[in-house]
N, C-alpha and C positions, 0 to 999 in steps of 0.2 A: 136852544143850542147850549153846549157846554161853555161855562165862562173860562175854561182852561184852553190854551191854544193847542193846536195839533201836535206841536213839538213835545209839549208836556204829556199829552196823552200817549203819544208813541213811546216816549221814554218810560212811562209807567208800565205800559204793556210789555216792553222788552224786559224790564226789571222783574216783573211778576212771572212772566213765562220762564225766565231763567231760574228764579228762585223756586218756582213750582216744579220745574224739571229736576233741580237738585234735590229737592225734598223727596220726590217719589222714586228717584233713581236708586235701584237696589232694594226698595221696599217690596214687601209681599204683595203681588198684584191682586191677590184674592182677599186681602184685608178688607173688612167691611168699612163703609163710610156712613157713620150713624146719621149724619145731617142730611144725607140723600138716601133714604130708606130703600133697601134692595140693591143698592149700588156697591161695587167694589172699587178699589183704587184703580184697577184696570178700566172699569167702566167710566170713572171719572175723567181719567187721562184721555180716553178715546173720545169722550163727549166734547171736551174742550178742543182737542186736536181737530176733530171733525168740524166743529163750529168755525174755527179759524179758516179752515180750507173751503168750507161752504161759502163763507163771506167773501173770501178772495175770489172764488169762482163767480159769485154774483157780480162783484164789482168789475171783473174782467170780461164779463159777458159770455162766460163759458157755460155750456149746457150743464145741468146738474149731473153729477157723476158719482159713482161709487168710489169711496176712498179706502185704501188699505188700512189695516189696523195701525194706530198711532201709539208709539211708545213714548216714554219720557224724553228720549232724544229727539222727538219730533215736535215738541211743544214750542221751542224757540223758533224753529223753521216756519211753523204755521203762523206764529205771531208776526214774523217778518213779512210773510206773504201778505197779510192784512195791511200792514203799514205801507208797503210798496204799492199795493193796489189803491189805497186811499190817496197816497201822495201823488199818484199820476194825475189826479184831477179832483181835489177834495171838495170843490164846490158843485160838481156835477150832480144833478138830481137823479136819485136812484130809488128803487122800491125799498120800502121798510114797512113793518107792520103798523106804523102810524100814518101811512101814506108816503108820498114821495118826499124825500129829505136829501140834503147834501150828503155826498159819500162819506164825509167825516163823521156822520152819525154812527157808522159801523165801527169806526176806530174807538169811539167812546163806549159803544155797546160791548165790543170785545175786550176792552180794558176791564170793565166792571164784571163781565162774565168771568174773566180770568182771575181777578182778585178775589172774588167770592169763592170760587171753586178751589183756589189756592188755599183759602181758609178752611174749606171742607177737608182738604188733604192734611193740613196741619192739625186740625182737631182730631182726625182719624188716626194719625200717626204720632201725635205728641210732639210734633215739630214746631219750629218757629214760624211766626207770621206777623208781619208788621205792614201797615198801610199808612203812607204819608197823610197828614190831615187834609191837605188840599185835594188829594185824590179821593179820600173818604167822603169829604164834603160834596165833591161832584158826583160820587156814587149815590148819595142820598138825593141829590138834585135829580138824577135820572129816575129815581123811584118816584119822586113827585111828579115828574113828567108822565110816568106810567099812571099815577093816580088820576091825572086829568083825563086819561083815556078810559081807565077802569070804571069811573063814575058814570060813564055813558052806556055801560053794558048792563045786562040783567043782574050780574053779580054786584053791581054798584048799589043796588037798592039796600043792601046790608050796611052800607057805609053812610047812608043819609042820617040826618039827626035834627035836633032842634037847637043848634048852637053850641053843642058840647065842644070843648077844645082840648087838644093834646099838644104839648110842646116837647120836641126833641131838641135838647140843648147841648151842643158840644162843650166839652170842658175847656177846649182851647179858647183863650180870651179874644183871639182875633176872628173868630167865627160866630156869625149870628145863628140863632136857633131856627127850627122849622116848626111853625105854629099851624096846625091843622084845625079847621073849624068844620064841624059836621052840620051842614045846612039841609033844609028840606029837599033842595034840588041837587044835593051832592056835596061832598067835601071840597073845600078850597084851602089853599095854603099860602103862607107868606113868611118872609124872613124877618125875625124879630128876636129880642132877647128876654122878653117877659111875657107873662100871661100863661094860660093853660090851666084847666081844671086838674089835669095830671101832668107833671113835668118829669121827663125822663132825661137824666144828665149822665154824661160819660164821655170818654174820648170819642172823637168822631168816627174812628175806625170801628169801635165797638157798638156805637149807635147803628152804624150800617149793618153790623151782624145781628143786632136785635131786630131791625126792620126786615131783614131777610131770613129771620128766624133761624139763624145759625147758633145763637146763644140766647138764653132767656133773660128776662128783665131781672131775675134774681141773681145774675152773675155779679160777683163782688166788685167788678169794675163799673157797675151801673148803679145809679141812685134813682129811686122812684119816690116822688112825693105827690100827695093828692089822691085822686080818684082811681085807685088801682083797677077796679072792675072795668072802668072805661077803657083803660089800656089793654086789659086782657081781651075785652070784646073786640077791640080794633085789631090786635095782632092775630086773633083767631080767624078774622075775616079778610085779611090781606094776605095774598100769596106772592109777595114781592120776592124776586130773585129765585 
């Protein structure tokens, strides 16, 4: 579960849905989104808007239904639907693709879905994007949770190793790093500030974008030291986000 409380997750979702909506409002809906190949701004907005509404429907026990096209003005409304549906009973066990989890799982999932796609829009349109360090850190934490599941799948075979280590270290002094160790039975991770055959350092928000492959490790805000081929191999074989 997220170390952040539901109030913080909800506030983050509201803020990013509003900023996302402001960014794409008035933009060319047919503008391409390079970080989502084949997508346009319209596709991006509809994807996020439909995800919000699908989750709200799941939590409210409504049958799956077709949703009308969602424009920029619908992003905030969809986010609020998710928040209200979770707040009705955040501890109730519901379906997720990791098995049954508390409903608050979906608040966290939709927050990070929204923040990363907000970044997609900003990168496509040349607009602003900021993510608070605590939210970025939690987003990386969610990716590590995904790693725990990914290693049990057929795709996880590519992530096994013989003890190779990668450290993703936030530049923020109050945040520990994420050390991944590739073991024969699959990768494991821990929070630490040292170690790693390759160390990737930068603001937590931009580490999240590296891990979700929205920016490359050559981005000027990112520093890489050590075994760069190990990092490249890892990033090429993880489809986080």
